[in-house]
N, C-alpha and C positions, 0 to 999 in steps of 0.2 A: 310745080312753081318755086320757082328759086329765092333763097334766103334774103334780102336783102339787107347787111348787116346796118343801114342807117335808118330804116322804118322798121314798123314794126312794134308789138307789144313787151312789155319788159317787166321780169319778175323775180322777186329773190326766195329762194327755197332755202333751208336750214337744214342739215346732212349731218348724220350722225355717223362715225366712225365709232365703233364698238367692237371693242375686241373683247377676247375670251381669255381665260386664265393660263392657255399658249401662247395667246397672242395673236391669234388669227379674229379675221375679220369678217364682219356681222354680212354678207348678202341676199339680198330678196330679189328673185325670180321675178324676169318682166313679164310680164302679161302680152299676150297673141296681140292684144289690140292698143296696146301700148308703146312708147317709144324707146323702151327697151326688149322686145321680143327678141326671144333667145339669149339676152343677158342679164345683167343684173345690176341692181337700185341697191345707195343707201337708204338704210332709214330716216325720217324724214319728209319734209315737204314745205309747203308756199306756207305765206305768212296769211291768218284770214281776215276777211274783212273784220275790224273792230277790236283787232292786236297790233294796229300799227306805233303806239306808245307801250305797248307790253315786254320785257325782256326777252331777248332772244332765247334764252335758254328753257324759261317757261313755255314758250310755241315749242320749242323742242322736244321735250319732254311730253306734252301735249302729243304730237305727233309720233312717237315711239310710242306712246300709252296705244293709238290709234291702230297703227302698224301692226304691232308687236303683241298687244294683250297686256294682261299684269304679270308684267317681268321687273326684276330690278335691275335701275342701272344708275350708273355714278357718271356722271357728265359734265364736263369742263366747263367752265362758264364763256371761254373766249374762243374764236375761233382761229384754229393749228392750220387752215388750209383755204383756200377760192379755188374755183374755178367756174366753165361756163359751158352752157348746154344750147342747144338753140333743136326748135323744132316747128312743126307746120299745126298749129292749136286750131281745133275746128270752129271753137270758138274764135277765137280773137285775131286768125291767120296767122301769119311768121311770128313767133314768139323766140325771147332769151330769156333764158333765166342766168341770174346769178345764183353759185353754189358757193356760200359759206359752209364750211365744217367744223364741226365740235370734236373734239375726244371726248370721246368714253371706254366704260366699262362693263360688263355685262356681267352682272354678278348673280345671276340666277333667275329662276321661272321659265316655265313652259311657254315657248314662242308659239303662240295661235295668231299666225297672218291674215291681216286684212286681205278683203277681197282686191286691193289694188295690187297684189302681188302673188305669184303662185310660185309656193316654199320658199327655204331658204337654204342655205348653204355656207360654211365656214371657211375661209379665206386665208393661205400666207400674206404677207403683205408684197412676196413678188411675183405672186400666182394672181393679184389683186390686179396688179397695174398691165397685165397681160388683155390685150385687145377684144381675146375670144372672151373674155367672163365679163369685164365691166369697158364700155365706153363713152366717150364726151366727156360732160364734166364728172360725173362719177370714177373714171379713170383718173382724171387729172389731178382731183384732191387726194388721190387715195398714193399715189405717185409722190406729191408734194408731200406727201407725211410721211413715208416711207424715205426717203430721200434726204425728210428733218432730222428723223430716227438716227441715220446714218451717220450723219455730219455731225451729231451731240447736240442739237439746237434744242 
């Protein structure tokens, strides 16, 4: 089935560009049955039912805790990049997702990846922009972010 850009289901996903003390970015391994099989995803996710009026940063903190466990992070409250992703949902059919990415620092704790992903890895920003590791909206927000840092924005 071809994705028609004019029709379909639309969602918003909040993503965290989490960097460690060395400036590397955290990537979560894509599941074999997911959209990012063989690639990596950023921590975060969609806004749940009942969260429409909740601050984005609170939603993202919830998602990070769900996906990484009891870790300490410092997230900035405003998006630093945007991207989009399209996939064929079993439930909704053609689905388009707007990614809003927030910058954050990983402060510590043992990462315990949820069953939504398979393992994790730290990447330099240059590696994170390589298609062999990240694709679609994730790669788009990471490259925007890298380019903004290079420009001193």
